[in-house]
C-alpha positions in Angstrom: -40.2 -22.8 -57.8 -37.9 -22.5 -54.8 -38.8 -22.9 -51.2 -40.0 -19.7 -49.5 -37.3 -18.0 -47.5 -34.5 -20.0 -49.0 -33.1 -16.9 -51.0 -33.4 -14.9 -47.7 -31.4 -17.5 -45.9 -28.9 -17.6 -48.6 -28.4 -13.7 -48.7 -28.0 -13.5 -45.0 -25.3 -16.3 -45.1 -23.1 -14.2 -47.4 -19.7 -13.4 -46.0 -18.2 -10.1 -47.1 -15.7 -8.2 -45.1 -16.4 -5.2 -43.0 -14.4 -3.1 -45.4 -16.5 -4.2 -48.4 -19.6 -3.5 -46.5 -18.6 -0.1 -45.4 -17.3 0.8 -49.0 -20.6 -0.1 -50.6 -22.6 1.9 -48.1 -20.3 4.9 -48.4 -20.6 4.6 -52.2 -24.3 4.6 -51.8 -24.3 7.8 -49.8 -22.3 9.4 -52.5 -24.5 8.1 -55.2 -22.1 7.0 -57.7 -21.2 3.4 -58.5 -20.3 1.2 -61.5 -22.7 -1.4 -62.7 -20.4 -4.1 -62.5 -19.3 -3.1 -58.9 -23.0 -2.9 -57.8 -23.6 -6.4 -59.2 -20.5 -7.7 -57.3 -21.9 -6.2 -54.1 -25.4 -7.5 -54.4 -23.7 -11.1 -54.9 -21.3 -11.0 -51.9 -22.9 -8.6 -49.3 -25.0 -9.7 -46.5 -28.2 -7.4 -46.4 -28.5 -7.3 -42.7 -24.9 -6.0 -42.4 -25.7 -3.5 -45.0 -28.8 -2.2 -43.3 -26.8 -1.9 -39.9 -24.0 -0.1 -41.6 -26.4 2.4 -43.4 -28.2 3.2 -40.2 -24.8 3.7 -38.4 -23.5 5.8 -41.4 -26.7 8.0 -41.4 -26.5 8.5 -37.6 -22.8 9.6 -38.0 -23.6 12.0 -40.9 -26.5 13.5 -38.9 -24.1 13.9 -35.8 -21.5 15.6 -38.1 -23.9 18.0 -39.4 -25.3 18.9 -35.8 -21.7 19.5 -34.6 -21.0 21.6 -37.7 -24.0 23.8 -37.2 -23.1 24.0 -33.4 -19.6 25.1 -34.2 -20.6 27.7 -36.8 -23.2 29.2 -34.5 -21.0 29.2 -31.6 -18.0 30.8 -33.6 -20.1 33.8 -34.5 -19.5 33.3 -38.1 -23.3 32.9 -38.7 -24.1 36.3 -37.0 -25.5 38.9 -39.3 
């Protein structure tokens, strides 16, 4: 049996590019990913970076929705 925390230390030490991390998070938001690519991501990506990118991606998504709703309401398109 391995030392407790060794797997976590190894995972946090992974070095993937910012582009790879953002790409994996974007595909996860879309909900479509090939199994081979998913396994490749799991082997290369740093989980801390994935969580940070996911939170930032969700914040940007919510901000875009809020801005879209404000624009639609402000333009009068939504008026009945």
